[in-house]
KOLROVEX-454273 format. One line per field, with one value per atom (N, C-alpha, C, CB): residue in one letter; chain; x, y, z; atom name. Coordinates in nm, 4 decimals. Glycine has a CB too. Layout:
<drendrens>
r = (A:...)
c = (A:...)
c1 = (X:...)
c2 = (Y:...)
c3 = (Z:...)
a = (CA:...)
</drendrens>
This chain:
<drendrens>
r = (M:M:M:M:K:K:K:K:E:E:E:E:F:F:F:F:K:K:K:K:Y:Y:Y:Y:T:T:T:T:I:I:I:I:T:T:T:T:D:D:D:D:P:P:P:P:E:E:E:E:G:G:G:G:I:I:I:I:H:H:H:H:A:A:A:A:R:R:R:R:P:P:P:P:A:A:A:A:G:G:G:G:E:E:E:E:L:L:L:L:V:V:V:V:K:K:K:K:A:A:A:A:A:A:A:A:K:K:K:K:Q:Q:Q:Q:F:F:F:F:T:T:T:T:S:S:S:S:T:T:T:T:I:I:I:I:K:K:K:K:L:L:L:L:A:A:A:A:K:K:K:K:D:D:D:D:G:G:G:G:K:K:K:K:S:S:S:S:G:G:G:G:D:D:D:D:C:C:C:C:K:K:K:K:K:K:K:K:I:I:I:I:F:F:F:F:G:G:G:G:I:I:I:I:M:M:M:M:G:G:G:G:L:L:L:L:A:A:A:A:V:V:V:V:K:K:K:K:N:N:N:N:G:G:G:G:Q:Q:Q:Q:E:E:E:E:V:V:V:V:T:T:T:T:L:L:L:L:T:T:T:T:F:F:F:F:E:E:E:E:G:G:G:G:E:E:E:E:D:D:D:D:E:E:E:E:E:E:E:E:A:A:A:A:A:A:A:A:Y:Y:Y:Y:E:E:E:E:A:A:A:A:V:V:V:V:S:S:S:S:Q:Q:Q:Q:F:F:F:F:M:M:M:M:K:K:K:K:E:E:E:E:N:N:N:N:M:M:M:M)
c = (A:A:A:A:A:A:A:A:A:A:A:A:A:A:A:A:A:A:A:A:A:A:A:A:A:A:A:A:A:A:A:A:A:A:A:A:A:A:A:A:A:A:A:A:A:A:A:A:A:A:A:A:A:A:A:A:A:A:A:A:A:A:A:A:A:A:A:A:A:A:A:A:A:A:A:A:A:A:A:A:A:A:A:A:A:A:A:A:A:A:A:A:A:A:A:A:A:A:A:A:A:A:A:A:A:A:A:A:A:A:A:A:A:A:A:A:A:A:A:A:A:A:A:A:A:A:A:A:A:A:A:A:A:A:A:A:A:A:A:A:A:A:A:A:A:A:A:A:A:A:A:A:A:A:A:A:A:A:A:A:A:A:A:A:A:A:A:A:A:A:A:A:A:A:A:A:A:A:A:A:A:A:A:A:A:A:A:A:A:A:A:A:A:A:A:A:A:A:A:A:A:A:A:A:A:A:A:A:A:A:A:A:A:A:A:A:A:A:A:A:A:A:A:A:A:A:A:A:A:A:A:A:A:A:A:A:A:A:A:A:A:A:A:A:A:A:A:A:A:A:A:A:A:A:A:A:A:A:A:A:A:A:A:A:A:A:A:A:A:A:A:A:A:A:A:A:A:A:A:A:A:A:A:A:A:A:A:A:A:A:A:A:A:A:A:A:A:A:A:A:A:A:A:A:A:A:A:A:A:A:A:A:A:A:A:A:A:A:A:A:A:A:A:A:A:A:A:A:A:A:A:A:A:A:A:A:A:A:A:A)
c1 = (-1.0962:-0.9792:-0.8815:-0.9123:-0.8248:-0.7239:-0.5913:-0.7648:-0.4831:-0.3497:-0.2588:-0.2913:-0.1689:-0.0754:0.0619:-0.1238:0.1620:0.2999:0.3773:0.3698:0.4594:0.5342:0.6679:0.4527:0.7732:0.9051:0.9248:1.0187:0.9536:0.9672:1.0905:0.9782:1.0697:1.1784:1.2224:1.1354:1.1457:1.1838:1.3126:1.0694:1.4155:1.5434:1.5312:1.6386:1.4302:1.4108:1.3118:1.3634:1.2629:1.1632:1.0282:1.2079:0.9444:0.8149:0.8353:0.7019:0.8435:0.8610:0.7314:0.9785:0.7323:0.6095:0.5230:0.6459:0.5834:0.5018:0.4267:0.5896:0.4948:0.4185:0.3250:0.5133:0.3619:0.2732:0.1437:0.3430:0.1546:0.0357:-0.0512:0.0763:0.0110:-0.0642:-0.1313:0.0284:-0.0642:-0.1234:-0.2469:-0.0201:-0.2397:-0.3550:-0.4720:-0.3180:-0.4450:-0.5511:-0.6140:-0.4955:-0.5308:-0.5815:-0.6659:-0.4648:-0.6207:-0.6910:-0.8235:-0.6027:-0.8285:-0.9504:-1.0671:-0.9211:-1.0417:-1.1500:-1.2380:-1.0925:-1.1955:-1.2655:-1.3121:-1.1753:-1.4199:-1.4701:-1.3986:-1.6195:-1.3344:-1.2629:-1.1495:-1.2078:-1.1149:-0.9988:-0.8760:-1.0096:-0.7775:-0.6548:-0.5380:-0.6416:-0.4608:-0.3473:-0.2175:-0.3657:-0.1126:0.0230:0.1045:0.0882:0.1702:0.2453:0.3890:0.1771:0.4794:0.6214:0.6788:0.6996:0.7486:0.8161:0.7239:0.9335:0.6024:0.5115:0.4365:0.5860:0.4644:0.3930:0.3050:0.4929:0.1923:0.1054:0.0525:-0.0111:0.0135:-0.0423:-0.1618:0.0630:-0.2524:-0.3716:-0.3319:-0.4799:-0.3654:-0.3286:-0.4093:-0.3470:-0.5056:-0.5841:-0.5297:-0.7307:-0.4175:-0.3553:-0.2063:-0.3790:-0.1589:-0.0198:0.0791:0.0060:0.0484:0.1419:0.1472:0.1025:0.0385:0.0382:0.1346:-0.1012:0.1457:0.2367:0.3798:0.1932:0.3982:0.5324:0.5965:0.5264:0.5159:0.5668:0.6339:0.4558:0.6072:0.6691:0.8120:0.5851:0.8491:0.9853:1.0319:1.0838:0.9531:0.9846:1.0946:0.8582:1.1986:1.3149:1.3139:1.4458:1.3958:1.4128:1.4555:1.5170:1.3932:1.4281:1.3516:1.5716:1.2749:1.1984:1.0633:1.1792:1.0169:0.8877:0.7787:0.8907:0.6674:0.5507:0.4327:0.5171:0.3364:0.2143:0.0964:0.2013:0.0135:-0.1096:-0.2254:-0.1294:-0.3165:-0.4362:-0.5590:-0.4409:-0.6578:-0.7806:-0.8974:-0.7922:-0.9856:-1.0993:-1.2199:-1.0678:-1.3272:-1.4496:-1.5290:-1.4171:-1.6364:-1.7297:-1.6722:-1.8529:-1.5776:-1.5177:-1.3698:-1.5317:-1.3359:-1.1952:-1.1353:-1.1822:-1.2152:-1.1629:-1.1196:-1.2694:-1.2039:-1.1703:-1.0529:-1.2929:-1.0512:-0.9413:-0.8110:-0.9704:-0.8151:-0.6966:-0.6404:-0.7313:-0.7274:-0.6837:-0.6203:-0.8021:-0.6873:-0.6402:-0.5128:-0.7490:-0.5095:-0.3959:-0.2737:-0.4328:-0.2924:-0.1772:-0.1175:-0.2176:-0.2006:-0.1504:-0.0747:-0.2686:-0.1273:-0.0604:0.0779:-0.1449:0.0858:0.2156:0.3158:0.1986:0.2726:0.3635:0.4149:0.2928:0.3319:0.3687:0.4473:0.2448:0.4299:0.4840:0.5808:0.3736:0.5966:0.6824:0.7798:0.5999)
c2 = (-1.1794:-1.1023:-1.0991:-1.1625:-0.9830:-0.9648:-0.9326:-0.8526:-0.9654:-0.9445:-0.8858:-1.0771:-0.7964:-0.7310:-0.7268:-0.5872:-0.7812:-0.7768:-0.6727:-0.9172:-0.5978:-0.4904:-0.4702:-0.3589:-0.4502:-0.4200:-0.2687:-0.4937:-0.2096:-0.0648:-0.0170:-0.0245:0.0857:0.1394:0.2788:0.1432:0.3447:0.4780:0.4653:0.5430:0.5453:0.5351:0.5516:0.6385:0.6237:0.6463:0.5484:0.7876:0.4528:0.3594:0.4279:0.3008:0.3759:0.4405:0.5394:0.3348:0.6665:0.7726:0.8513:0.8668:0.9587:1.0300:1.0768:1.1489:1.1370:1.1903:1.0803:1.2672:0.9770:0.8745:0.7953:0.7797:0.7811:0.7119:0.7907:0.6923:0.9226:1.0078:1.0007:1.1519:0.9967:0.9857:0.8492:1.0093:0.7453:0.6115:0.6077:0.5056:0.6719:0.6792:0.7480:0.7550:0.8594:0.9301:0.8399:1.0575:0.7667:0.6771:0.5652:0.6175:0.5077:0.3958:0.4389:0.3323:0.5599:0.6065:0.6302:0.7345:0.6274:0.6442:0.5201:0.6775:0.4101:0.2832:0.2296:0.1809:0.1510:0.0924:-0.0385:0.0687:-0.0985:-0.2246:-0.2069:-0.2792:-0.3167:-0.3201:-0.3371:-0.4352:-0.2488:-0.2544:-0.2620:-0.1302:-0.3694:-0.3908:-0.3958:-0.5212:-0.3452:-0.3501:-0.4407:-0.2050:-0.5413:-0.6370:-0.6498:-0.7744:-0.6681:-0.6900:-0.7752:-0.5539:-0.8804:-0.9667:-1.0149:-0.8928:-1.0544:-1.1085:-1.0065:-1.1952:-0.8783:-0.7722:-0.6987:-0.6729:-0.6469:-0.5727:-0.4462:-0.6604:-0.3523:-0.2264:-0.1869:-0.1163:-0.1140:-0.0638:0.0516:-0.0190:0.0418:0.1468:0.2749:0.0960:0.2735:0.3942:0.4703:0.3582:0.4216:0.4861:0.5031:0.4032:0.6267:0.6540:0.5829:0.8035:0.5728:0.5070:0.3562:0.5350:0.3004:0.1592:0.1314:0.1150:0.2257:0.2128:0.2442:0.3062:0.3570:0.4002:0.3019:0.5403:0.2375:0.1428:0.0206:0.0986:-0.0065:-0.1208:-0.0910:-0.1634:0.0371:0.0793:0.0129:0.0468:0.0288:-0.0337:0.0450:-0.0425:-0.0263:0.0336:0.0020:-0.0164:0.0746:0.0520:-0.0937:0.1510:-0.1558:-0.2921:-0.3998:-0.3126:-0.3641:-0.4634:-0.4872:-0.4182:-0.6118:-0.6466:-0.6346:-0.7887:-0.5741:-0.5632:-0.6327:-0.4133:-0.6709:-0.7321:-0.6497:-0.8813:-0.6093:-0.5390:-0.6359:-0.4118:-0.6370:-0.7202:-0.6301:-0.8277:-0.6664:-0.5885:-0.6821:-0.5226:-0.6427:-0.7265:-0.6393:-0.8199:-0.6606:-0.5842:-0.5684:-0.4478:-0.4927:-0.4816:-0.4096:-0.4108:-0.3194:-0.2483:-0.2848:-0.0958:-0.4094:-0.4514:-0.4445:-0.5924:-0.4707:-0.4658:-0.3241:-0.5160:-0.2263:-0.0860:-0.0407:0.0057:-0.0812:-0.0460:-0.1057:-0.0944:-0.2308:-0.2987:-0.2207:-0.4442:-0.1862:-0.1144:0.0200:-0.0928:0.0975:0.2325:0.2309:0.3089:0.1509:0.1501:0.0850:0.0767:-0.0221:-0.0846:0.0105:-0.2173:0.0850:0.1844:0.2967:0.2443:0.3408:0.4416:0.3924:0.4755:0.2681:0.2121:0.2137:0.0688:0.1716:0.1666:0.3045:0.1041:0.4056:0.5414:0.6189:0.6179:0.5833:0.6664:0.5990:0.7197:0.4704:0.4037:0.3122:0.3258)
c3 = (-0.2308:-0.1912:-0.3081:-0.0638:-0.3319:-0.4358:-0.3697:-0.5355:-0.4406:-0.3861:-0.4940:-0.3312:-0.4518:-0.5431:-0.4772:-0.5805:-0.5447:-0.4930:-0.5717:-0.5028:-0.4997:-0.5651:-0.4949:-0.5652:-0.5737:-0.5184:-0.5220:-0.5980:-0.4082:-0.3945:-0.4728:-0.2441:-0.5558:-0.6386:-0.5955:-0.7835:-0.5098:-0.4624:-0.3814:-0.3763:-0.4123:-0.3406:-0.1891:-0.3934:-0.1442:-0.0011:0.0617:0.0222:-0.0151:0.0359:0.0506:0.1701:0.1386:0.1637:0.2776:0.1988:0.2431:0.3425:0.3557:0.3036:0.4307:0.4694:0.3517:0.5526:0.2502:0.1402:0.0657:0.0423:0.0141:-0.0566:0.0355:-0.1260:0.1621:0.2562:0.2734:0.3933:0.2853:0.2971:0.1729:0.3228:0.0566:-0.0687:-0.0802:-0.1892:-0.0320:-0.0334:0.0566:0.0120:0.1719:0.2622:0.1919:0.3928:0.1237:0.0507:-0.0547:-0.0154:-0.1283:-0.2325:-0.1716:-0.3136:-0.0608:0.0025:0.0647:0.1089:0.1186:0.1868:0.0911:0.2623:-0.0383:-0.1357:-0.1460:-0.2725:-0.0837:-0.0985:0.0368:-0.1675:0.0345:0.1576:0.1917:0.1463:0.0940:0.1170:0.2169:-0.0146:0.2834:0.3707:0.2821:0.4773:0.2990:0.2198:0.3170:0.1239:0.3062:0.3966:0.3170:0.4781:0.3777:0.3218:0.4135:0.3097:0.3567:0.4389:0.3904:0.4373:0.4896:0.4609:0.5731:0.4470:0.5373:0.6351:0.7477:0.6951:0.7138:0.8132:0.8969:0.9021:0.8768:0.9493:0.8494:1.0206:0.8970:0.8060:0.8723:0.7597:0.7872:0.8340:0.7499:0.8313:0.8092:0.7416:0.6508:0.8441:0.5236:0.4276:0.4461:0.2861:0.5349:0.5615:0.6816:0.5847:0.7374:0.8533:0.8267:0.9834:0.8288:0.7927:0.8848:0.7957:1.0137:1.1048:1.0802:1.2500:1.0278:0.9908:0.8776:0.9517:0.7854:0.6711:0.7135:0.5557:0.7804:0.8201:0.9189:0.8822:1.0007:1.0990:1.0381:1.1871:0.9109:0.8449:0.7990:0.7263:0.7942:0.7566:0.6273:0.8693:0.5216:0.3933:0.3221:0.3045:0.2834:0.2165:0.0677:0.2801:-0.0071:-0.1497:-0.1749:-0.2082:-0.2740:-0.3110:-0.2365:-0.2895:-0.1351:-0.0601:-0.1265:0.0860:-0.1191:-0.1764:-0.0707:-0.2350:-0.1111:-0.0238:-0.0916:0.0076:-0.0105:-0.0621:-0.0137:-0.0169:-0.1081:-0.0737:-0.0903:-0.1621:0.0069:-0.0041:0.0012:0.1090:-0.0766:-0.0904:-0.0630:-0.2330:0.0295:0.0605:0.0913:0.1782:0.0157:0.0381:-0.0901:0.0960:-0.0799:-0.1920:-0.3134:-0.1473:-0.2931:-0.4076:-0.4260:-0.3887:-0.3911:-0.3953:-0.5356:-0.3421:-0.6372:-0.7751:-0.8112:-0.8759:-0.7827:-0.8114:-0.7249:-0.7873:-0.5993:-0.5091:-0.5594:-0.3656:-0.6020:-0.6557:-0.7748:-0.6979:-0.8685:-0.9884:-0.9524:-1.0837:-0.8697:-0.8371:-0.7526:-0.7637:-0.6493:-0.5567:-0.6203:-0.4271:-0.6967:-0.7623:-0.8646:-0.8297:-0.9354:-1.0310:-0.9563:-1.1147:-0.8432:-0.7612:-0.7199:-0.6365:-0.6750:-0.6320:-0.7452:-0.5803:-0.8632:-0.9794:-1.0171:-1.0995:-1.0023:-1.0427:-0.9365:-1.0774:-0.8090:-0.7013:-0.6052:-0.6240:-0.6135:-0.5156:-0.5836:-0.4153)
a = (N:CA:C:CB:N:CA:C:CB:N:CA:C:CB:N:CA:C:CB:N:CA:C:CB:N:CA:C:CB:N:CA:C:CB:N:CA:C:CB:N:CA:C:CB:N:CA:C:CB:N:CA:C:CB:N:CA:C:CB:N:CA:C:CB:N:CA:C:CB:N:CA:C:CB:N:CA:C:CB:N:CA:C:CB:N:CA:C:CB:N:CA:C:CB:N:CA:C:CB:N:CA:C:CB:N:CA:C:CB:N:CA:C:CB:N:CA:C:CB:N:CA:C:CB:N:CA:C:CB:N:CA:C:CB:N:CA:C:CB:N:CA:C:CB:N:CA:C:CB:N:CA:C:CB:N:CA:C:CB:N:CA:C:CB:N:CA:C:CB:N:CA:C:CB:N:CA:C:CB:N:CA:C:CB:N:CA:C:CB:N:CA:C:CB:N:CA:C:CB:N:CA:C:CB:N:CA:C:CB:N:CA:C:CB:N:CA:C:CB:N:CA:C:CB:N:CA:C:CB:N:CA:C:CB:N:CA:C:CB:N:CA:C:CB:N:CA:C:CB:N:CA:C:CB:N:CA:C:CB:N:CA:C:CB:N:CA:C:CB:N:CA:C:CB:N:CA:C:CB:N:CA:C:CB:N:CA:C:CB:N:CA:C:CB:N:CA:C:CB:N:CA:C:CB:N:CA:C:CB:N:CA:C:CB:N:CA:C:CB:N:CA:C:CB:N:CA:C:CB:N:CA:C:CB:N:CA:C:CB:N:CA:C:CB:N:CA:C:CB:N:CA:C:CB:N:CA:C:CB:N:CA:C:CB:N:CA:C:CB:N:CA:C:CB:N:CA:C:CB:N:CA:C:CB:N:CA:C:CB:N:CA:C:CB:N:CA:C:CB:N:CA:C:CB:N:CA:C:CB:N:CA:C:CB:N:CA:C:CB:N:CA:C:CB)
</drendrens>
């Protein structure tokens, strides 16, 4: 299992557009990808799982990757987060 911590820099936090793009990025992989904040987590392959966390600007999230292609998923999704959130 791989883990990536990131502090959200988008002034609006994780809203519908970047959440939808994150779902698209996550669905390219077979690994389980979870986004967690304050003890709650959501499936990165489901937009409501991400939006339900109500992540705001300045909050830290943790992404976990587990599965056969977790290394590739980690690289792609962590890069997406840095560029878009």
